FIDREN-751868 format. One record per residue (C-alpha): residue in three letters; y, z, x; residue number from 1. Coordinates in steps of 0.1 Angstrom, whole numbers, padded with zeros to 4 digits, always signed. Layout:
@code ala | c2 Y | c3 Z | c1 X | pos NUM
...
//
This chain:
@code met | c2 -0003 | c3 +0000 | c1 +0001 | pos 1
@code thr | c2 +0039 | c3 -0012 | c1 +0014 | pos 2
@code val | c2 +0060 | c3 +0020 | c1 +0016 | pos 3
@code arg | c2 +0095 | c3 +0008 | c1 +0006 | pos 4
@code arg | c2 +0119 | c3 +0030 | c1 +0026 | pos 5
@code thr | c2 +0153 | c3 +0034 | c1 +0005 | pos 6
@code leu | c2 +0186 | c3 +0045 | c1 +0006 | pos 7
@code phe | c2 +0208 | c3 +0057 | c1 -0027 | pos 8
@code gly | c2 +0178 | c3 +0043 | c1 -0045 | pos 9
@code arg | c2 +0185 | c3 +0009 | c1 -0026 | pos 10
@code pro | c2 +0157 | c3 -0008 | c1 +0002 | pos 11
@code leu | c2 +0169 | c3 +0003 | c1 +0037 | pos 12
@code arg | c2 +0165 | c3 -0032 | c1 +0046 | pos 13
@code gly | c2 +0190 | c3 -0047 | c1 +0019 | pos 14
@code val | c2 +0220 | c3 -0022 | c1 +0029 | pos 15
@code ala | c2 +0215 | c3 -0032 | c1 +0067 | pos 16
@code phe | c2 +0220 | c3 -0067 | c1 +0055 | pos 17
@code asp | c2 +0249 | c3 -0059 | c1 +0035 | pos 18
@code val | c2 +0266 | c3 -0038 | c1 +0065 | pos 19
@code ala | c2 +0258 | c3 -0063 | c1 +0085 | pos 20
@code val | c2 +0278 | c3 -0087 | c1 +0061 | pos 21
@code ala | c2 +0309 | c3 -0067 | c1 +0059 | pos 22
@code ala | c2 +0309 | c3 -0057 | c1 +0095 | pos 23
@code leu | c2 +0310 | c3 -0097 | c1 +0103 | pos 24
@code val | c2 +0339 | c3 -0099 | c1 +0074 | pos 25
@code val | c2 +0361 | c3 -0073 | c1 +0091 | pos 26
@code leu | c2 +0354 | c3 -0084 | c1 +0129 | pos 27
@code val | c2 +0370 | c3 -0118 | c1 +0117 | pos 28
@code ser | c2 +0397 | c3 -0103 | c1 +0103 | pos 29
@code leu | c2 +0402 | c3 -0086 | c1 +0132 | pos 30
@code ala | c2 +0400 | c3 -0113 | c1 +0155 | pos 31
@code ala | c2 +0426 | c3 -0134 | c1 +0134 | pos 32
@code ala | c2 +0451 | c3 -0105 | c1 +0128 | pos 33
@code val | c2 +0476 | c3 -0114 | c1 +0158 | pos 34
@code asn | c2 +0475 | c3 -0156 | c1 +0149 | pos 35
@code gln | c2 +0473 | c3 -0159 | c1 +0112 | pos 36
@code pro | c2 +0496 | c3 -0160 | c1 +0085 | pos 37
@code gly | c2 +0508 | c3 -0127 | c1 +0069 | pos 38
@code gly | c2 +0495 | c3 -0110 | c1 +0102 | pos 39
@code trp | c2 +0482 | c3 -0070 | c1 +0095 | pos 40
@code ala | c2 +0490 | c3 -0070 | c1 +0056 | pos 41
@code ala | c2 +0466 | c3 -0102 | c1 +0057 | pos 42
@code thr | c2 +0445 | c3 -0084 | c1 +0078 | pos 43
@code ala | c2 +0443 | c3 -0056 | c1 +0053 | pos 44
@code val | c2 +0431 | c3 -0080 | c1 +0024 | pos 45
@code gly | c2 +0402 | c3 -0089 | c1 +0047 | pos 46
@code leu | c2 +0393 | c3 -0055 | c1 +0050 | pos 47
@code gly | c2 +0390 | c3 -0048 | c1 +0013 | pos 48
@code met | c2 +0371 | c3 -0077 | c1 +0007 | pos 49
@code ser | c2 +0350 | c3 -0065 | c1 +0038 | pos 50
@code val | c2 +0348 | c3 -0031 | c1 +0019 | pos 51
@code ala | c2 +0339 | c3 -0041 | c1 -0017 | pos 52
@code leu | c2 +0313 | c3 -0064 | c1 -0001 | pos 53
@code leu | c2 +0289 | c3 -0037 | c1 +0002 | pos 54
@code phe | c2 +0288 | c3 -0034 | c1 -0032 | pos 55
@code arg | c2 +0277 | c3 -0068 | c1 -0040 | pos 56
@code arg | c2 +0238 | c3 -0059 | c1 -0051 | pos 57
@code thr | c2 +0241 | c3 -0033 | c1 -0070 | pos 58
@code his | c2 +0281 | c3 -0040 | c1 -0094 | pos 59
@code pro | c2 +0283 | c3 -0081 | c1 -0085 | pos 60
@code ser | c2 +0307 | c3 -0082 | c1 -0114 | pos 61
@code ala | c2 +0327 | c3 -0060 | c1 -0099 | pos 62
@code val | c2 +0328 | c3 -0068 | c1 -0065 | pos 63
@code thr | c2 +0337 | c3 -0107 | c1 -0079 | pos 64
@code val | c2 +0368 | c3 -0087 | c1 -0095 | pos 65
@code ala | c2 +0375 | c3 -0067 | c1 -0068 | pos 66
@code val | c2 +0378 | c3 -0100 | c1 -0040 | pos 67
@code ala | c2 +0393 | c3 -0124 | c1 -0063 | pos 68
@code val | c2 +0420 | c3 -0100 | c1 -0069 | pos 69
@code leu | c2 +0426 | c3 -0095 | c1 -0031 | pos 70
@code ala | c2 +0422 | c3 -0135 | c1 -0030 | pos 71
@code leu | c2 +0454 | c3 -0141 | c1 -0058 | pos 72
@code val | c2 +0473 | c3 -0116 | c1 -0037 | pos 73
@code gln | c2 +0467 | c3 -0139 | c1 -0004 | pos 74
@code val | c2 +0475 | c3 -0171 | c1 -0027 | pos 75
@code ile | c2 +0506 | c3 -0150 | c1 -0037 | pos 76
@code ala | c2 +0518 | c3 -0143 | c1 -0006 | pos 77
@code arg | c2 +0514 | c3 -0178 | c1 +0002 | pos 78
@code trp | c2 +0492 | c3 -0170 | c1 +0036 | pos 79
@code gly | c2 +0466 | c3 -0205 | c1 +0033 | pos 80
@code pro | c2 +0431 | c3 -0202 | c1 +0035 | pos 81
@code leu | c2 +0421 | c3 -0176 | c1 +0061 | pos 82
@code ile | c2 +0385 | c3 -0173 | c1 +0079 | pos 83
@code tyr | c2 +0377 | c3 -0142 | c1 +0060 | pos 84
@code asp | c2 +0379 | c3 -0162 | c1 +0026 | pos 85
@code val | c2 +0342 | c3 -0169 | c1 +0034 | pos 86
@code ala | c2 +0341 | c3 -0131 | c1 +0013 | pos 87
@code val | c2 +0347 | c3 -0150 | c1 -0017 | pos 88
@code leu | c2 +0317 | c3 -0176 | c1 -0013 | pos 89
@code ile | c2 +0297 | c3 -0141 | c1 -0008 | pos 90
@code ala | c2 +0311 | c3 -0128 | c1 -0035 | pos 91
@code leu | c2 +0302 | c3 -0159 | c1 -0057 | pos 92
@code tyr | c2 +0266 | c3 -0160 | c1 -0043 | pos 93
@code ser | c2 +0262 | c3 -0126 | c1 -0054 | pos 94
@code val | c2 +0274 | c3 -0123 | c1 -0093 | pos 95
@code val | c2 +0252 | c3 -0158 | c1 -0099 | pos 96
@code lys | c2 +0227 | c3 -0143 | c1 -0085 | pos 97
@code tyr | c2 +0224 | c3 -0103 | c1 -0091 | pos 98
@code gly | c2 +0246 | c3 -0105 | c1 -0122 | pos 99
@code arg | c2 +0227 | c3 -0089 | c1 -0156 | pos 100
@code arg | c2 +0238 | c3 -0120 | c1 -0173 | pos 101
@code leu | c2 +0243 | c3 -0157 | c1 -0161 | pos 102
@code arg | c2 +0277 | c3 -0159 | c1 -0179 | pos 103
@code asp | c2 +0295 | c3 -0135 | c1 -0154 | pos 104
@code gly | c2 +0281 | c3 -0162 | c1 -0129 | pos 105
@code val | c2 +0299 | c3 -0190 | c1 -0148 | pos 106
@code leu | c2 +0332 | c3 -0169 | c1 -0153 | pos 107
@code ala | c2 +0329 | c3 -0166 | c1 -0113 | pos 108
@code gly | c2 +0328 | c3 -0201 | c1 -0109 | pos 109
@code val | c2 +0353 | c3 -0211 | c1 -0135 | pos 110
@code val | c2 +0378 | c3 -0187 | c1 -0114 | pos 111
@code ala | c2 +0363 | c3 -0201 | c1 -0083 | pos 112
@code ala | c2 +0373 | c3 -0234 | c1 -0091 | pos 113
@code val | c2 +0410 | c3 -0225 | c1 -0103 | pos 114
@code gly | c2 +0409 | c3 -0207 | c1 -0066 | pos 115
@code val | c2 +0405 | c3 -0234 | c1 -0050 | pos 116
@code leu | c2 +0430 | c3 -0259 | c1 -0068 | pos 117
@code leu | c2 +0456 | c3 -0230 | c1 -0056 | pos 118
@code ala | c2 +0441 | c3 -0226 | c1 -0021 | pos 119
@code ala | c2 +0443 | c3 -0265 | c1 -0017 | pos 120
@code ala | c2 +0480 | c3 -0265 | c1 -0039 | pos 121
@code gln | c2 +0494 | c3 -0247 | c1 -0005 | pos 122
@code thr | c2 +0495 | c3 -0279 | c1 +0015 | pos 123
@code pro | c2 +0521 | c3 -0298 | c1 +0018 | pos 124
@code asn | c2 +0509 | c3 -0334 | c1 +0027 | pos 125
@code val | c2 +0496 | c3 -0350 | c1 -0011 | pos 126
@code ile | c2 +0470 | c3 -0367 | c1 +0008 | pos 127
@code gln | c2 +0457 | c3 -0334 | c1 +0024 | pos 128
@code trp | c2 +0457 | c3 -0318 | c1 -0007 | pos 129
@code trp | c2 +0432 | c3 -0340 | c1 -0023 | pos 130
@code val | c2 +0408 | c3 -0339 | c1 +0008 | pos 131
@code met | c2 +0411 | c3 -0301 | c1 +0008 | pos 132
@code ala | c2 +0404 | c3 -0297 | c1 -0027 | pos 133
@code leu | c2 +0375 | c3 -0319 | c1 -0024 | pos 134
@code trp | c2 +0361 | c3 -0299 | c1 +0007 | pos 135
@code tyr | c2 +0370 | c3 -0263 | c1 -0008 | pos 136
@code gly | c2 +0351 | c3 -0277 | c1 -0039 | pos 137
@code leu | c2 +0322 | c3 -0287 | c1 -0024 | pos 138
@code val | c2 +0320 | c3 -0264 | c1 -0008 | pos 139
@code thr | c2 +0322 | c3 -0239 | c1 -0033 | pos 140
@code gly | c2 +0299 | c3 -0261 | c1 -0057 | pos 141
@code ala | c2 +0266 | c3 -0259 | c1 -0034 | pos 142
@code val | c2 +0268 | c3 -0220 | c1 -0031 | pos 143
@code trp | c2 +0271 | c3 -0219 | c1 -0068 | pos 144
@code leu | c2 +0244 | c3 -0241 | c1 -0073 | pos 145
@code val | c2 +0220 | c3 -0228 | c1 -0044 | pos 146
@code ala | c2 +0225 | c3 -0190 | c1 -0059 | pos 147
@code leu | c2 +0214 | c3 -0204 | c1 -0093 | pos 148
@code asn | c2 +0184 | c3 -0218 | c1 -0081 | pos 149
@code val | c2 +0179 | c3 -0183 | c1 -0062 | pos 150
@code arg | c2 +0188 | c3 -0163 | c1 -0089 | pos 151
@code thr | c2 +0157 | c3 -0188 | c1 -0111 | pos 152
@code arg | c2 +0134 | c3 -0182 | c1 -0086 | pos 153
@code arg | c2 +0141 | c3 -0149 | c1 -0083 | pos 154
@code leu | c2 +0139 | c3 -0141 | c1 -0121 | pos 155
@code tyr | c2 +0112 | c3 -0161 | c1 -0123 | pos 156
@code val | c2 +0090 | c3 -0135 | c1 -0096 | pos 157
@code leu | c2 +0105 | c3 -0106 | c1 -0117 | pos 158
@code ser | c2 +0087 | c3 -0117 | c1 -0147 | pos 159
@code leu | c2 +0054 | c3 -0125 | c1 -0129 | pos 160
@code glu | c2 +0056 | c3 -0092 | c1 -0116 | pos 161
@code glu | c2 +0063 | c3 -0074 | c1 -0147 | pos 162
@code arg | c2 +0030 | c3 -0095 | c1 -0159 | pos 163
@code ala | c2 +0012 | c3 -0082 | c1 -0136 | pos 164
@code thr | c2 +0021 | c3 -0048 | c1 -0140 | pos 165
@code thr | c2 +0018 | c3 -0055 | c1 -0179 | pos 166
@code leu | c2 -0018 | c3 -0071 | c1 -0175 | pos 167
@code glu | c2 -0027 | c3 -0034 | c1 -0144 | pos 168
@code arg | c2 -0016 | c3 -0014 | c1 -0173 | pos 169
@code glu | c2 -0038 | c3 -0029 | c1 -0202 | pos 170
@code arg | c2 -0063 | c3 -0029 | c1 -0178 | pos 171
@code glu | c2 -0062 | c3 +0007 | c1 -0171 | pos 172
@code ala | c2 -0056 | c3 +0015 | c1 -0208 | pos 173
@code glu | c2 -0093 | c3 -0006 | c1 -0216 | pos 174
@code ser | c2 -0109 | c3 +0008 | c1 -0182 | pos 175
@code arg | c2 -0097 | c3 +0045 | c1 -0199 | pos 176
@code ala | c2 -0109 | c3 +0035 | c1 -0235 | pos 177
@code ala | c2 -0144 | c3 +0024 | c1 -0222 | pos 178
@code val | c2 -0147 | c3 +0059 | c1 -0197 | pos 179
@code ala | c2 -0140 | c3 +0076 | c1 -0233 | pos 180
@code glu | c2 -0169 | c3 +0055 | c1 -0251 | pos 181
@code glu | c2 -0191 | c3 +0060 | c1 -0226 | pos 182
@code arg | c2 -0185 | c3 +0096 | c1 -0223 | pos 183
@code thr | c2 -0190 | c3 +0099 | c1 -0263 | pos 184
@code arg | c2 -0222 | c3 +0080 | c1 -0260 | pos 185
@code ile | c2 -0234 | c3 +0106 | c1 -0229 | pos 186
@code ala | c2 -0223 | c3 +0133 | c1 -0255 | pos 187
@code arg | c2 -0247 | c3 +0120 | c1 -0280 | pos 188
@code glu | c2 -0273 | c3 +0114 | c1 -0258 | pos 189
@code leu | c2 -0267 | c3 +0154 | c1 -0245 | pos 190
@code his | c2 -0269 | c3 +0165 | c1 -0282 | pos 191
@code asp | c2 -0303 | c3 +0138 | c1 -0287 | pos 192
@code val | c2 -0323 | c3 +0151 | c1 -0254 | pos 193
@code val | c2 -0308 | c3 +0194 | c1 -0250 | pos 194
@code ala | c2 -0303 | c3 +0201 | c1 -0289 | pos 195
@code his | c2 -0337 | c3 +0184 | c1 -0299 | pos 196
@code ser | c2 -0363 | c3 +0195 | c1 -0272 | pos 197
@code met | c2 -0347 | c3 +0231 | c1 -0275 | pos 198
@code ala | c2 -0353 | c3 +0235 | c1 -0308 | pos 199
@code val | c2 -0387 | c3 +0229 | c1 -0309 | pos 200
@code met | c2 -0392 | c3 +0249 | c1 -0279 | pos 201
@code ile | c2 -0373 | c3 +0278 | c1 -0297 | pos 202
@code val | c2 -0395 | c3 +0272 | c1 -0329 | pos 203
@code gln | c2 -0424 | c3 +0273 | c1 -0305 | pos 204
@code ala | c2 -0415 | c3 +0304 | c1 -0290 | pos 205
@code asp | c2 -0411 | c3 +0324 | c1 -0317 | pos 206
@code gly | c2 -0445 | c3 +0310 | c1 -0330 | pos 207
@code ala | c2 -0463 | c3 +0320 | c1 -0295 | pos 208
@code arg | c2 -0447 | c3 +0358 | c1 -0294 | pos 209
@code phe | c2 -0458 | c3 +0362 | c1 -0333 | pos 210
@code met | c2 -0491 | c3 +0352 | c1 -0331 | pos 211
@code leu | c2 -0500 | c3 +0365 | c1 -0294 | pos 212
@code asp | c2 -0519 | c3 +0394 | c1 -0306 | pos 213
@code arg | c2 -0531 | c3 +0378 | c1 -0341 | pos 214
@code asp | c2 -0545 | c3 +0345 | c1 -0325 | pos 215
@code pro | c2 -0540 | c3 +0340 | c1 -0285 | pos 216
@code ala | c2 -0554 | c3 +0309 | c1 -0284 | pos 217
@code gln | c2 -0526 | c3 +0294 | c1 -0313 | pos 218
@code ala | c2 -0503 | c3 +0310 | c1 -0292 | pos 219
@code arg | c2 -0514 | c3 +0295 | c1 -0257 | pos 220
@code thr | c2 -0514 | c3 +0260 | c1 -0280 | pos 221
@code ala | c2 -0475 | c3 +0269 | c1 -0284 | pos 222
@code val | c2 -0467 | c3 +0277 | c1 -0250 | pos 223
@code lys | c2 -0484 | c3 +0244 | c1 -0238 | pos 224
@code val | c2 -0461 | c3 +0227 | c1 -0263 | pos 225
@code val | c2 -0433 | c3 +0247 | c1 -0252 | pos 226
@code ala | c2 -0442 | c3 +0234 | c1 -0217 | pos 227
@code asp | c2 -0444 | c3 +0201 | c1 -0224 | pos 228
@code thr | c2 -0411 | c3 +0198 | c1 -0243 | pos 229
@code gly | c2 -0393 | c3 +0213 | c1 -0216 | pos 230
@code arg | c2 -0407 | c3 +0187 | c1 -0190 | pos 231
@code gln | c2 -0399 | c3 +0159 | c1 -0213 | pos 232
@code ala | c2 -0361 | c3 +0172 | c1 -0219 | pos 233
@code leu | c2 -0361 | c3 +0176 | c1 -0181 | pos 234
@code glu | c2 -0371 | c3 +0141 | c1 -0175 | pos 235
@code glu | c2 -0347 | c3 +0128 | c1 -0201 | pos 236
@code met | c2 -0319 | c3 +0151 | c1 -0186 | pos 237
@code arg | c2 -0328 | c3 +0135 | c1 -0148 | pos 238
@code arg | c2 -0323 | c3 +0102 | c1 -0163 | pos 239
@code leu | c2 -0293 | c3 +0108 | c1 -0181 | pos 240
@code val | c2 -0281 | c3 +0126 | c1 -0146 | pos 241
@code gly | c2 -0287 | c3 +0093 | c1 -0129 | pos 242
@code val | c2 -0267 | c3 +0070 | c1 -0153 | pos 243
@code leu | c2 -0239 | c3 +0094 | c1 -0151 | pos 244
@code arg | c2 -0241 | c3 +0093 | c1 -0110 | pos 245
@code asp | c2 -0242 | c3 +0055 | c1 -0114 | pos 246
@code ala | c2 -0211 | c3 +0055 | c1 -0141 | pos 247
@code gly | c2 -0189 | c3 +0069 | c1 -0113 | pos 248
@code pro | c2 -0163 | c3 +0042 | c1 -0110 | pos 249
@code thr | c2 -0170 | c3 +0019 | c1 -0081 | pos 250
@code gly | c2 -0135 | c3 -0003 | c1 -0084 | pos 251
@code ala | c2 -0100 | c3 +0004 | c1 -0096 | pos 252
@code asp | c2 -0107 | c3 +0005 | c1 -0128 | pos 253
@code gly | c2 -0144 | c3 +0019 | c1 -0127 | pos 254
@code ala | c2 -0160 | c3 -0013 | c1 -0151 | pos 255
@code asp | c2 -0184 | c3 -0019 | c1 -0125 | pos 256
@code gly | c2 -0197 | c3 +0019 | c1 -0131 | pos 257
@code leu | c2 -0200 | c3 +0012 | c1 -0166 | pos 258
@code ala | c2 -0215 | c3 -0015 | c1 -0165 | pos 259
@code val | c2 -0244 | c3 -0003 | c1 -0145 | pos 260
@code ala | c2 -0243 | c3 +0026 | c1 -0172 | pos 261
@code ala | c2 -0247 | c3 +0002 | c1 -0200 | pos 262
@code asp | c2 -0280 | c3 -0014 | c1 -0181 | pos 263
@code pro | c2 -0307 | c3 -0014 | c1 -0207 | pos 264
@code glu | c2 -0329 | c3 -0004 | c1 -0179 | pos 265
@code his | c2 -0313 | c3 +0033 | c1 -0186 | pos 266
@code arg | c2 -0324 | c3 +0037 | c1 -0214 | pos 267
@code arg | c2 -0358 | c3 +0033 | c1 -0215 | pos 268
@code leu | c2 -0365 | c3 +0050 | c1 -0252 | pos 269
@code ala | c2 -0376 | c3 +0023 | c1 -0280 | pos 270
@code leu | c2 -0401 | c3 +0023 | c1 -0307 | pos 271
@code ala | c2 -0434 | c3 +0017 | c1 -0284 | pos 272
@code glu | c2 -0420 | c3 +0055 | c1 -0277 | pos 273
@code leu | c2 -0423 | c3 +0066 | c1 -0312 | pos 274
@code pro | c2 -0461 | c3 +0074 | c1 -0313 | pos 275
@code asp | c2 -0455 | c3 +0099 | c1 -0282 | pos 276
@code leu | c2 -0424 | c3 +0115 | c1 -0300 | pos 277
@code leu | c2 -0443 | c3 +0121 | c1 -0336 | pos 278
@code ala | c2 -0473 | c3 +0135 | c1 -0314 | pos 279
@code arg | c2 -0457 | c3 +0158 | c1 -0298 | pos 280
@code phe | c2 -0437 | c3 +0172 | c1 -0331 | pos 281
@code asp | c2 -0477 | c3 +0171 | c1 -0347 | pos 282
@code asp | c2 -0480 | c3 +0196 | c1 -0313 | pos 283
@code ala | c2 -0450 | c3 +0217 | c1 -0327 | pos 284
@code gly | c2 -0470 | c3 +0223 | c1 -0364 | pos 285
@code leu | c2 -0453 | c3 +0196 | c1 -0384 | pos 286
@code his | c2 -0480 | c3 +0175 | c1 -0401 | pos 287
@code val | c2 -0465 | c3 +0142 | c1 -0393 | pos 288
@code arg | c2 -0481 | c3 +0112 | c1 -0409 | pos 289
@code ser | c2 -0465 | c3 +0073 | c1 -0403 | pos 290
@code thr | c2 -0465 | c3 +0039 | c1 -0420 | pos 291
@code val | c2 -0452 | c3 +0010 | c1 -0406 | pos 292
@code thr | c2 -0449 | c3 -0021 | c1 -0433 | pos 293
@code gly | c2 -0440 | c3 -0056 | c1 -0425 | pos 294
@code glu | c2 -0440 | c3 -0077 | c1 -0387 | pos 295
@code pro | c2 -0419 | c3 -0055 | c1 -0361 | pos 296
@code pro | c2 -0394 | c3 -0083 | c1 -0349 | pos 297
@code ala | c2 -0376 | c3 -0082 | c1 -0317 | pos 298
@code leu | c2 -0349 | c3 -0054 | c1 -0319 | pos 299
@code pro | c2 -0322 | c3 -0054 | c1 -0295 | pos 300
@code pro | c2 -0326 | c3 -0022 | c1 -0271 | pos 301
@code gly | c2 -0295 | c3 -0005 | c1 -0290 | pos 302
@code leu | c2 -0313 | c3 -0009 | c1 -0322 | pos 303
@code glu | c2 -0346 | c3 +0005 | c1 -0314 | pos 304
@code leu | c2 -0328 | c3 +0036 | c1 -0294 | pos 305
@code thr | c2 -0310 | c3 +0039 | c1 -0329 | pos 306
@code val | c2 -0341 | c3 +0040 | c1 -0347 | pos 307
@code tyr | c2 -0358 | c3 +0066 | c1 -0319 | pos 308
@code arg | c2 -0328 | c3 +0085 | c1 -0325 | pos 309
@code val | c2 -0330 | c3 +0089 | c1 -0362 | pos 310
@code val | c2 -0364 | c3 +0096 | c1 -0364 | pos 311
@code gln | c2 -0358 | c3 +0121 | c1 -0333 | pos 312
@code glu | c2 -0329 | c3 +0140 | c1 -0354 | pos 313
@code ala | c2 -0349 | c3 +0137 | c1 -0388 | pos 314
@code leu | c2 -0381 | c3 +0155 | c1 -0376 | pos 315
@code thr | c2 -0358 | c3 +0181 | c1 -0356 | pos 316
@code asn | c2 -0341 | c3 +0190 | c1 -0388 | pos 317
@code ala | c2 -0377 | c3 +0189 | c1 -0409 | pos 318
@code leu | c2 -0391 | c3 +0217 | c1 -0380 | pos 319
@code lys | c2 -0361 | c3 +0239 | c1 -0381 | pos 320
@code his | c2 -0354 | c3 +0237 | c1 -0421 | pos 321
@code ala | c2 -0390 | c3 +0228 | c1 -0438 | pos 322
@code gly | c2 -0408 | c3 +0251 | c1 -0410 | pos 323
@code val | c2 -0438 | c3 +0252 | c1 -0391 | pos 324
@code gly | c2 -0468 | c3 +0239 | c1 -0411 | pos 325
@code ala | c2 -0445 | c3 +0214 | c1 -0433 | pos 326
@code gly | c2 -0455 | c3 +0179 | c1 -0439 | pos 327
@code val | c2 -0435 | c3 +0150 | c1 -0430 | pos 328
@code glu | c2 -0436 | c3 +0110 | c1 -0439 | pos 329
@code val | c2 -0425 | c3 +0088 | c1 -0418 | pos 330
@code val | c2 -0422 | c3 +0058 | c1 -0430 | pos 331
@code leu | c2 -0404 | c3 +0024 | c1 -0410 | pos 332
@code ser | c2 -0399 | c3 -0008 | c1 -0432 | pos 333
@code tyr | c2 -0397 | c3 -0043 | c1 -0416 | pos 334
@code thr | c2 -0380 | c3 -0072 | c1 -0436 | pos 335
@code ala | c2 -0362 | c3 -0105 | c1 -0430 | pos 336
@code glu | c2 -0328 | c3 -0089 | c1 -0432 | pos 337
@code ala | c2 -0332 | c3 -0051 | c1 -0420 | pos 338
@code val | c2 -0351 | c3 -0021 | c1 -0407 | pos 339
@code val | c2 -0354 | c3 +0008 | c1 -0431 | pos 340
@code val | c2 -0366 | c3 +0041 | c1 -0416 | pos 341
@code arg | c2 -0377 | c3 +0069 | c1 -0447 | pos 342
@code val | c2 -0382 | c3 +0102 | c1 -0429 | pos 343
@code val | c2 -0392 | c3 +0127 | c1 -0462 | pos 344
@code asp | c2 -0406 | c3 +0163 | c1 -0454 | pos 345
@code asp | c2 -0420 | c3 +0184 | c1 -0482 | pos 346
@code gly | c2 -0406 | c3 +0219 | c1 -0473 | pos 347
@code arg | c2 -0439 | c3 +0242 | c1 -0476 | pos 348
@code gly | c2 -0440 | c3 +0251 | c1 -0439 | pos 349
@code arg | c2 -0439 | c3 +0284 | c1 -0428 | pos 350
@code pro | c2 -0403 | c3 +0305 | c1 -0423 | pos 351
@code leu | c2 -0392 | c3 +0309 | c1 -0387 | pos 352
@code val | c2 -0393 | c3 +0346 | c1 -0370 | pos 353
@code ser | c2 -0358 | c3 +0336 | c1 -0361 | pos 354
@code pro | c2 -0339 | c3 +0300 | c1 -0373 | pos 355
@code ala | c2 -0333 | c3 +0282 | c1 -0346 | pos 356
@code pro | c2 -0297 | c3 +0276 | c1 -0341 | pos 357
@code ser | c2 -0284 | c3 +0240 | c1 -0351 | pos 358
@code gly | c2 -0271 | c3 +0214 | c1 -0329 | pos 359
@code gly | c2 -0239 | c3 +0211 | c1 -0353 | pos 360
@code his | c2 -0241 | c3 +0172 | c1 -0346 | pos 361
@code gly | c2 -0275 | c3 +0158 | c1 -0363 | pos 362
@code leu | c2 -0262 | c3 +0142 | c1 -0391 | pos 363
@code leu | c2 -0230 | c3 +0134 | c1 -0382 | pos 364
@code gly | c2 -0245 | c3 +0118 | c1 -0348 | pos 365
@code met | c2 -0269 | c3 +0096 | c1 -0373 | pos 366
@code arg | c2 -0241 | c3 +0082 | c1 -0391 | pos 367
@code glu | c2 -0223 | c3 +0075 | c1 -0359 | pos 368
@code arg | c2 -0253 | c3 +0056 | c1 -0348 | pos 369
@code val | c2 -0259 | c3 +0037 | c1 -0381 | pos 370
@code thr | c2 -0224 | c3 +0027 | c1 -0384 | pos 371
@code val | c2 -0226 | c3 +0010 | c1 -0353 | pos 372
@code tyr | c2 -0246 | c3 -0013 | c1 -0367 | pos 373
@code asp | c2 -0231 | c3 -0016 | c1 -0399 | pos 374
@code gly | c2 -0259 | c3 +0004 | c1 -0415 | pos 375
@code ser | c2 -0263 | c3 +0029 | c1 -0444 | pos 376
@code leu | c2 -0275 | c3 +0064 | c1 -0444 | pos 377
@code thr | c2 -0287 | c3 +0089 | c1 -0472 | pos 378
@code ala | c2 -0295 | c3 +0123 | c1 -0464 | pos 379
@code gly | c2 -0301 | c3 +0152 | c1 -0491 | pos 380
@code pro | c2 -0326 | c3 +0175 | c1 -0510 | pos 381
@code arg | c2 -0351 | c3 +0162 | c1 -0530 | pos 382
@code leu | c2 -0363 | c3 +0170 | c1 -0567 | pos 383
@code ala | c2 -0399 | c3 +0177 | c1 -0554 | pos 384
@code gly | c2 -0387 | c3 +0199 | c1 -0529 | pos 385
@code gly | c2 -0383 | c3 +0193 | c1 -0494 | pos 386
@code trp | c2 -0360 | c3 +0167 | c1 -0475 | pos 387
@code gln | c2 -0350 | c3 +0130 | c1 -0475 | pos 388
@code val | c2 -0333 | c3 +0108 | c1 -0448 | pos 389
@code glu | c2 -0335 | c3 +0073 | c1 -0454 | pos 390
@code val | c2 -0318 | c3 +0047 | c1 -0430 | pos 391
@code arg | c2 -0311 | c3 +0012 | c1 -0431 | pos 392
@code leu | c2 -0300 | c3 -0012 | c1 -0409 | pos 393
@code pro | c2 -0295 | c3 -0048 | c1 -0410 | pos 394
@code leu | c2 -0311 | c3 -0069 | c1 -0384 | pos 395
@code pro | c2 -0288 | c3 -0093 | c1 -0364 | pos 396
@code ser | c2 -0286 | c3 -0132 | c1 -0376 | pos 397
@code glu | c2 -0303 | c3 -0141 | c1 -0338 | pos 398
@code pro | c2 -0313 | c3 -0124 | c1 -0312 | pos 399
@code ala | c2 -0286 | c3 -0115 | c1 -0290 | pos 400
@code thr | c2 -0283 | c3 -0094 | c1 -0255 | pos 401
@code glu | c2 -0262 | c3 -0064 | c1 -0262 | pos 402
@code val | c2 -0250 | c3 -0032 | c1 -0249 | pos 403
@code ile | c2 -0267 | c3 +0003 | c1 -0257 | pos 404
@code ala | c2 -0252 | c3 +0017 | c1 -0287 | pos 405
@code ala | c2 -0235 | c3 +0047 | c1 -0281 | pos 406
//
């Protein structure tokens, strides 16, 4: 990154250049003080012009007015064109280049044209008057045109810089939005991994404590379920931590890291994992029956993950609220238009020794996941007892590669 030194808010190099220009005008004024018309009075006018030129970048219009007034004094005194009148051209160049409005530069050009005529009018010979007027006019016009060209280029460069700054801000805003979305997705995954697994472990640990003296074999089975569930949760947590590490920004905007985090390779959970999931809940004490109707199509990875998480959340809620021993039916229906997931429990399980704490975001998380795919979710108690969750997820019109849904 380039460090620009400043003095009173102005680039140091620009200040040094302006001081050098003003010093040159001072030297010219002092060098011609003895031989020029007006003597030291004319030199004082030149010194005033040189002082004004120090502010030609910050106050170009005011500097042009000051230099024009001093030049008018010179014309009124009939000292004729002097060598330090180059300050008039410098002021004209400055107001055209640095002026906020081009109108100021146009007015300065008109004033300079009048000054050219007044300066040429002091020549006694008519022929010399035309020659001098033409010469001064060509020089002044050339300076004005050069300044206009430089102004146009300067404004173009400033517009490019402003556009680049705007694009950079937009890119940073998009990066922050992507990071926020990624954090939301990771928060949901943390809920799925921790809340569901811990709920199962708490239920089984309470059951093992209750059955330790009455049925040691069943207590050992419950402890085994706790251990297996903990290992599964630990494996998923390690995978999630790996995603978090890979998601660290590798570039200026972190886009590379987010692309790695969104890689489907980091989301291995799919419909093929459902039998293992159902088996774990069956071992945890639920009587799970599963039914699949229709021909399973090739689903996008994100949609598969959503189906998996919906089933996991519904079974976890059944275990926590219906209790151990409850019967649960999981139905997956595939049609040409949608995937329908239906999880129904009978609510006839044994009450828990101590209620498992709620994760707090179960139904909300399911609804957010389903909304991503324009699906619908219905959840509520059944008249015959128990609870029912039904999710309908529309299928994409054609297979497409997608990023895993949050």
